C-alpha positions as CSV (number, residue, x, y, z in Angstrom):
1,M,0.0,0.0,0.0
2,W,1.3,3.5,-0.9
3,L,1.0,6.0,1.9
4,L,1.4,9.5,0.8
5,E,2.2,10.8,4.3
6,Q,5.4,8.7,4.2
7,T,7.0,10.5,1.2
8,K,9.8,12.9,2.0
9,E,7.8,15.8,0.5
10,A,4.9,15.2,2.8
11,R,7.0,14.5,5.8
12,F,9.4,17.4,5.7
13,M,7.8,20.1,3.6
14,P,4.6,22.1,3.7
15,S,2.1,20.2,1.6
16,L,-1.6,19.8,0.7
17,A,-1.4,16.3,2.3
18,Q,-0.8,17.5,5.9
19,N,-0.8,20.7,8.0
20,N,1.9,19.7,10.5
21,V,4.7,21.4,8.6
22,Q,3.9,25.0,7.7
23,I,7.3,26.4,6.7
24,G,10.1,25.3,4.3
25,I,13.3,27.1,3.5
26,I,14.4,27.7,-0.1
27,F,18.1,28.4,-0.2
28,N,20.9,28.6,-2.7
29,G,22.8,25.3,-2.7
30,N,25.3,26.4,-5.4
31,N,27.6,28.0,-2.8
32,K,30.7,26.2,-1.6
33,Y,29.8,27.2,2.0
34,S,26.3,25.6,1.7
35,K,28.0,22.2,1.4
36,I,29.6,22.7,4.9
37,L,26.1,23.1,6.4
38,L,25.5,19.4,5.7
39,N,27.7,18.6,8.7
40,G,24.6,19.5,10.8
41,D,22.3,17.0,8.9
42,I,20.3,14.9,11.4
43,L,19.3,12.6,8.6
44,N,22.8,11.3,8.2
45,P,23.7,8.8,10.9
46,N,27.4,9.1,10.1
47,I,27.4,12.8,11.2
48,I,25.1,12.9,14.3
49,N,24.6,9.8,16.5
50,D,21.3,8.4,17.6
51,K,21.5,9.8,21.1
52,D,22.2,13.4,20.0
53,V,19.4,13.4,17.5
54,K,16.8,12.3,19.9
55,D,15.8,15.7,21.2
56,F,15.0,16.8,17.7
57,I,12.6,14.0,16.8
58,N,9.0,13.4,17.8
59,P,9.1,10.6,20.5
60,K,6.4,8.7,18.7
61,Y,8.5,8.5,15.6
62,Y,12.0,8.2,17.1
63,E,12.6,4.4,16.8
64,K,11.3,4.4,13.2
65,F,13.4,7.5,12.4
66,I,16.6,5.9,13.7
67,N,15.9,2.8,11.7
68,D,15.0,4.6,8.5
69,R,18.0,7.0,8.5
70,K,20.3,3.9,8.6
71,H,18.4,1.9,6.0
72,K,17.4,4.2,3.2
73,D,14.6,3.2,0.8
74,D,12.1,4.9,-1.6
75,F,10.6,6.8,1.3
76,F,13.7,7.8,3.2
77,T,16.4,8.7,0.7
78,D,19.7,10.7,0.6
79,R,17.9,13.5,-1.4
80,E,16.8,15.4,1.7
81,S,18.6,17.0,4.6
82,A,17.5,18.3,8.0
83,I,20.1,20.8,9.1
84,I,19.6,21.6,12.8
85,F,22.4,24.1,13.4
86,G,21.0,26.8,11.2
87,I,21.4,28.3,7.8
88,P,22.9,31.8,7.5
89,S,20.1,34.2,6.4
90,N,22.1,35.3,3.3
91,F,21.7,31.7,1.9
92,I,17.9,31.9,2.2
93,E,16.3,33.0,-1.0
94,G,12.7,32.3,-0.1
95,I,10.2,30.7,2.3
96,L,7.5,28.2,1.3
97,V,4.5,28.4,3.5
98,G,1.6,26.0,4.1
99,K,-2.1,26.9,3.9
100,N,-2.3,27.9,7.6
101,Y,0.6,30.3,7.4
102,E,-0.5,31.6,4.1
103,Q,-3.7,32.8,5.6
104,N,-2.1,34.3,8.7
105,T,-0.9,37.9,8.0
106,K,0.8,38.2,11.4
107,I,3.0,35.2,10.7
108,L,3.8,36.4,7.2
109,E,4.8,39.8,8.5
110,E,7.0,38.1,11.2
111,I,8.7,36.0,8.5
112,K,9.3,39.1,6.3
113,Q,10.7,41.0,9.3
114,L,13.1,38.2,10.1
115,L,14.1,37.7,6.4
116,P,13.5,41.0,4.6
117,N,15.3,40.0,1.4
118,A,13.5,36.7,1.0
119,Y,10.3,36.1,-0.9
120,I,7.4,34.1,0.5
121,C,5.6,31.7,-1.7
122,N,2.5,29.5,-1.2
123,L,1.9,25.8,-2.1
124,D,0.7,26.9,-5.6
125,G,4.2,28.3,-6.3
126,K,3.0,31.9,-6.3
127,I,5.0,34.6,-4.6
128,I,2.7,36.1,-2.0
129,K,5.2,38.6,-0.5
130,C,8.3,40.0,-2.0
């Protein structure tokens, strides 16, 4: 059985399939310094051990997460990264927001205040704030 909520897009990015994740970062990966950021990738068990990653994972999902990040498959691949130690704001080009954030002007203004040079786009791919 194919479960959409198990795909990497639905698990880690804002999507029409779920409302748990409301924000995604769009950044320029064509920078030599952006490659260094991958040293903070909690999806890579060779970089961050199981114990240190525990505080960043939902307790209900922790055991499955630990297993999945060690045994990649169609649902848990090496195509995604979860960088926990931050991305310098000058790498951020835009923010992708889910439906809840899209409709909340206070949140959109807060994002824009924090990242004045980034655009904000919705799940339709339309820029809603420049």
